[in-house]
N, C-alpha and C positions, 0 to 999 in steps of 0.2 A: 193338819196338825195344830191349827189355831184353835183357840178356845171359843166356845159358843158366844161369849161376850164380844170377842173380836169380830166374829161373823156378823153379829147383830149391829154393832155400832160402827164398824170400820168399812164393811162391805165384803163382797165375795166376787170371785171371777164369774163371768157369765159365759158359759161354754155352749149355750143353746145353738149358736150359729155353726158349731162343729158337730151338732147332734150328740154332744157329750154332757155329762153332768159332773158336779163336784161332790166328792164324798167327804163329809164333815167328821173327821176323827181327831180329837184333841190329843196332843202329845203329853201335855200337862193339864192338871185340873186347877182352875181358878178358884179362889184367890191365892191359895198356898203354893201354887206351882209344883204340886206333887206329881210324880209320874202317873200316867194313866195306866193302871195295871191291866186293863182290858184292850190296850192298843193293838196287839197282834190279832186278837179275836175280832175286833172291829174291822181291821184291814182285811182279814180273810173272808169276812161276811160280804165284802163288796168287790172282791176280785174273782177272776176266773181261774185262779191258781197262782202258784209262785213264779210262773214265767211271765205274768202280766207286767206291763210297764207301769210303774208308779211314779208320779210326779208330786213332790212335796212342796208345800207353800206355807210359810208362816208370815207374820206381820213384817218383820224387819230383815229377815234372812239369817238370823242368829241360830235358830233351832234347826234349820234345814239340814245342815251337814250331819249333825248327830243323829237325826231321825233317819236319814237315808242310810247311814252306816249301820245303825241298830237294826233296821229292817232287812238290810242285806245279810247281816249276820244270822237272821232268822230264816234265811233260805230264799228270800226274794232276790232274784238275780238282776232285775232291771229297775234300779232305784235312782231317781234323779231329783236334784233340788232345783227349784226355780230361783235363779240368781236374784239376790237383793230382796226377796220376799214380796209381799203385797204392797207395802208402803215404803220399804227401803230404810236405810239409815237416816238419822237426823241430818237435815241440811244446815246451811250456815246460820240460820236463825233458830235452830233447835227444834224444828218441826219435821215430822215424817211426811211422806208423800210429796217431797219437794226436790229430792236429789236423785233418787233412783227407785226402782221397783215396778211392779205390775201396773199400778195407777199412772206413774210418771211416764212409763213406756207407752202409754196410750192403749193398753190392752183393754178389752171389754170387761166391764164389771157392773155390779148393781148393788144397791143398798137393800138389805132385807127388811 
């Protein structure tokens, strides 16, 4: 659900050790944050059907819930959000990737 700009500059989960890959489908389009009108089409292109488990990850954890709910409404029954996103909320000094999130939790990631 993150934008291509976020994938490029912030990094992406590395699921190679699980023999899995990340599907890059933006929820909104940068820079105007307009909804991706092809979101459901992109999801369906990369799943084995509406019974597939979908895990959603955004940068800070803000977009997660809405995306999982919207996808569930479209008939996908197993939609989950990855708590706190990739970099989490801003920490005490106003920086992301300091307080919570995929990176802070020590999960494997890479820079594109």
